[in-house]
Every structure is written in structure tokens, then in C-alpha cells.
C-alpha positions in Angstrom: 91.1 -14.2 133.1 88.3 -12.7 131.0 88.6 -13.3 127.2 86.9 -10.0 126.3 86.3 -6.5 127.6 88.3 -3.3 127.9 92.1 -3.9 128.3 93.3 -2.6 131.6 96.8 -2.5 133.2 97.0 -2.7 137.0 99.7 -0.4 138.4 101.0 -2.1 141.5 102.4 -5.5 142.3 101.7 -6.2 145.9 98.8 -7.8 147.8 96.4 -5.0 147.1 97.2 -5.2 143.4 96.4 -8.9 143.5 93.0 -8.2 145.1 92.2 -5.4 142.6 93.2 -7.6 139.7 90.8 -10.3 141.0 88.0 -7.7 141.2 88.6 -6.7 137.6 88.9 -10.2 136.4 85.4 -10.9 137.8 83.9 -8.0 135.9 83.1 -8.8 132.2 83.7 -5.2 131.2 87.4 -5.5 131.7 90.3 -7.7 130.6 93.4 -7.5 132.9 96.6 -7.5 130.9 98.7 -7.8 134.0 100.3 -5.8 136.8 103.2 -3.3 136.6 105.5 -2.6 139.5 109.1 -2.4 140.6 109.1 -5.8 142.3 108.7 -9.1 140.5 105.7 -11.1 141.9 104.5 -14.5 140.7 101.5 -14.8 143.0 99.3 -12.0 141.5 96.9 -14.2 139.6 97.7 -12.2 136.5 101.0 -11.7 134.6 103.6 -9.4 135.9 104.5 -7.2 133.0 107.5 -5.3 134.3 108.5 -2.1 136.0 106.8 1.3 135.8 109.1 2.3 132.9 107.1 0.1 130.5 103.9 2.2 130.9 104.6 4.6 128.0 105.2 1.6 125.6 102.0 -0.1 126.8 100.0 3.0 126.1 101.6 3.4 122.6 100.7 -0.2 121.9 97.0 0.5 122.5 96.4 -0.1 126.2 94.7 3.2 127.3 93.1 2.3 130.6 94.7 1.7 134.0 93.9 1.3 137.6 96.3 2.1 140.4 96.5 -0.6 143.1 98.9 0.6 145.8 97.9 1.4 149.4 100.2 4.4 150.0 98.2 7.6 149.3 101.1 9.8 148.2 102.5 7.2 145.9 99.0 6.6 144.4 98.6 10.4 143.8 102.0 10.6 142.0 101.3 7.6 139.9 97.9 9.0 138.9 99.6 12.2 137.8 102.1 10.3 135.7 99.5 8.0 134.1 97.3 11.0 133.1 100.4 12.7 131.6 101.0 9.6 129.5 97.4 9.6 128.4 95.9 6.8 130.3 92.3 6.9 131.6 91.7 5.7 135.1 88.8 3.3 135.5 86.7 2.7 138.6 85.9 -0.7 140.0 83.2 -1.7 142.5 83.1 -5.2 143.9 79.8 -7.1 143.3 79.8 -7.7 147.0 79.8 -4.0 147.8 76.8 -1.5 147.9 77.0 1.9 146.3 73.8 4.0 146.6 72.4 5.2 143.2 72.8 8.8 144.4 76.4 8.4 145.4 79.3 9.5 143.2 82.6 7.8 142.6 85.6 9.5 141.0 87.9 8.1 138.4 90.3 5.5 139.7 88.3 4.7 142.8 88.2 1.1 144.2 85.4 -0.1 146.3 86.2 -3.5 147.9 83.9 -6.4 149.0 81.5 -5.6 151.8 82.0 -1.9 151.6 79.1 0.6 151.6 78.9 4.0 150.0 75.7 5.7 151.1 73.1 8.1 149.8 74.6 11.2 148.2 78.1 10.4 149.4 81.0 11.5 147.2 84.2 9.5 147.0 86.6 11.4 144.8 89.3 10.3 142.4 91.9 7.6 143.1 90.5 6.7 146.5 90.2 3.2 148.1 87.1 2.2 150.2 88.5 -1.0 151.5 86.9 -4.3 152.6 83.9 -3.8 154.9 84.4 0.0 155.2 81.5 2.4 155.0 81.0 6.0 153.9 77.6 7.0 155.0 75.0 9.5 153.6 76.2 12.9 152.4 79.8 12.2 153.4 82.7 13.3 151.2 86.1 11.7 150.8 88.8 13.6 149.0 91.1 12.4 146.2 93.8 9.9 146.9 92.5 8.8 150.3 92.4 5.3 151.8 89.5 4.2 154.0 90.9 1.0 155.5 89.1 -2.3 156.2 86.3 -2.0 158.7 86.5 1.8 159.1 83.2 3.7 159.3 82.4 7.3 158.3 79.1 8.5 159.6 76.8 10.9 157.8 78.2 14.2 156.7 81.8 13.4 157.5 84.3 15.3 155.3 87.7 13.7 154.7 90.4 15.9 153.0 92.7 14.9 150.2 95.3 12.3 150.9 94.0 11.3 154.3 94.2 7.8 155.7 91.5 6.3 158.0 92.9 3.2 159.7 91.3 -0.2 160.3 88.3 -0.2 162.5 88.3 3.5 163.1 85.0 5.4 163.5 84.3 9.0 162.6 81.2 10.6 164.1 78.6 12.6 162.1 79.7 15.9 160.5 83.3 15.7 161.6 86.0 16.9 159.3 89.4 15.1 158.9 92.0 17.3 157.4 94.1 16.7 154.3 97.0 14.2 154.6 96.0 13.3 158.2 96.1 9.8 159.6 93.4 8.3 161.9 94.9 5.4 163.7 93.3 1.9 163.8 90.4 1.7 166.2 90.2 5.4 166.9 86.9 7.1 167.6 87.0 10.6 166.1 84.5 12.9 167.9 85.8 16.3 166.8 87.6 17.8 163.8 91.1 16.7 162.9 93.5 19.4 161.5 95.5 18.9 158.4 98.6 16.7 158.5 97.9 15.3 162.0 98.0 11.8 163.5 95.1 11.0 165.9 94.8 8.0 168.1 92.6 6.7 170.8 89.1 6.8 172.2 88.2 9.6 171.9 90.9 10.4 169.3 93.4 13.0 170.1 96.2 14.6 168.1 99.5 12.9 169.0 101.7 14.2 166.1 101.9 16.8 163.4 103.4 16.0 160.0 105.6 18.6 158.3 
């Protein structure tokens, strides 16, 4: 653990939280106080501080920066809302093994994992995960509280709506739009626009379910 830097609490206590804590620990700008979550974990690499109920007291004691590290998009969005209401600022972390183009933009609370690429003029909005080996190509846009899973690839000009999930190994062709809160299944190849709240699977991807 770093001896200096900005104090940060990681909100989450699962495997993704352990990976995010390790990223932060490798960045001299931050000092990880520990993880907060409902489940006690001893394999996080940093201390488990307690449940979510301790967040207000951590803030009142002077810890003002946080990073959410849970994979579920809806839960991540609700946690972000709660943290901001308390007063926390959400930081952004990029792995040293990732590439983010100088012209790309990353929102607050975004995590870019090892091997990921965010291309020219791409925009990844607040509270989104670009996971291991995933790519968001030039001029693509990914909405808030999305998750681009390991090995997924978004071609140039792709637009992904808020809260959407793009599964492992999926590919989205140029200029295609994925609607808000939709799910692109693992390995799918998306060749045409996906409506809001839809599950698409296959090659080429087709809508197989609508979420209410």
C-alpha cells in the first residue's frame, strides 16, 4: 500500500474491488484506505472497513474521495448517487497497461483496466468500466454506468446508452447504437442498432428478450 497520496475508499468488496484496489495501489497519486461492502472479505489486498453504512462517518472523518468497484450497472449507479449525496468526489483510474488517447475523455468514477484501449475522440462517461482488454474505438461514446466487459470491442462511432452492458468478447460494428440498459451477450456480433432494454445474442446479434 502506498504511504502517501490522496486517501480513497473503494466501494465494493468482491473480485472486481480487489482488482481496482490493486490499480489504485500502483498509482502514487492515491492511498487506498480499504474497501467497503456488505460482505466481509479477507482476500482484497487492502483492509475491509465495514458495510456501506460507514460511508457517512468516513466522509466526516476527512475521506472525501471514493471509487465504486462493483460490476452491476444499476447498483453502481445507485451507489454513485448515494456517494455524491454524502459529498464524496468520484475519482477515475486508468491502468498503466491501458492506452487512452490524448483526445479521449473519461468521466468521473470511470475505471480503465489493463490492456484496454480508448481511442481518438472517444468519450467514456461517468461511472463506467472499460474492462480488461476491451476497446472503445475512435469517436465512440459510452454512456454513464455502463460496463464494457473483458475482450469486448466497440468500433468507431459506436454509441452505447446509459446503463448498458456489453459482454465478454462481443463486437459492435461501426456507427451502431446500443440502447440504454440493454445487454449484448458474450461473443455477439452487433451489426445493427439495439433498442433500449433489450438482450441481444448471436452472430449476427438478434433481440431475444425485452426488459420491463
